[in-house]
N, C-alpha and C positions, 0 to 999 in steps of 0.2 A: 398503420406502421407500428411495429413494436420497438421500444427503446430498451437498451440494456446499459448497465453501468460497468465500468472497468476501472480498476485502481491503477494509478500512474506511479506507483512506488519505484519501480525500476528506472523509469525516466528521471524521476526526481533524484534518485541516488546518483545516476550518471551525471546529471547537471551539477551536483554538489561534489563530485569526485569521491563519493563514498561507496563502500561495498555492502553486499548482502550480509557478510560476516559482521561488519561494523554495526549494521542495523540490528541484527540478531542479538549482539551483545548489549546494545542499548535497551532493547525491548525485554530481554530476559525470558523469551519464550523458546519453545523447542525449535530446533533448526528446521524440522519438517514443516511445522505450522507457519513459520516465518517464510520459508521458501514457497509454500503454497499461496500465501498471501501476495508475495512479490510477483508471482507468475499467474495471478488471477485464477487459481485453482481452488478457491474457497467460495462457499455459497453465502457466507455471512461474516460480519465483523462486529465485535463488541464496541460499544461506545467508548469504553475505557481504552481499548486498543487504538481506536480512531483518535482519541485525545492524545495518547502517547505518541502516535505517529506525527501528529501536527506539531507537538512540542519538540520532538527529536529532529524532525526534518525542517522545522521552522517554516511551516506553511499552514494554510487553512484547509478545511475539508473540501472546499471548491477546487483547490490545487490538486488534491489527491484523486479526485474522480474525473472520469471522462465518459461522456455519453456517446453511444454509437447505435446505429440502426441495426436491428435484427431482421433478417429476411425470413 
């Protein structure tokens, strides 16, 4: 079985009542890059971005990632 990782940013934003726009303003990155990250259309994430996401969303890296089976 292959496993893949998925970011849960959109779910966390919804839980906290925050928007993608709010997150984008907090991160200070391009809207396109932020949007790609929110919708799991990115292949990698910098540690500095991961740390910023954890601080902004008040969560841990474990909260940000979800594992799923790839068929």
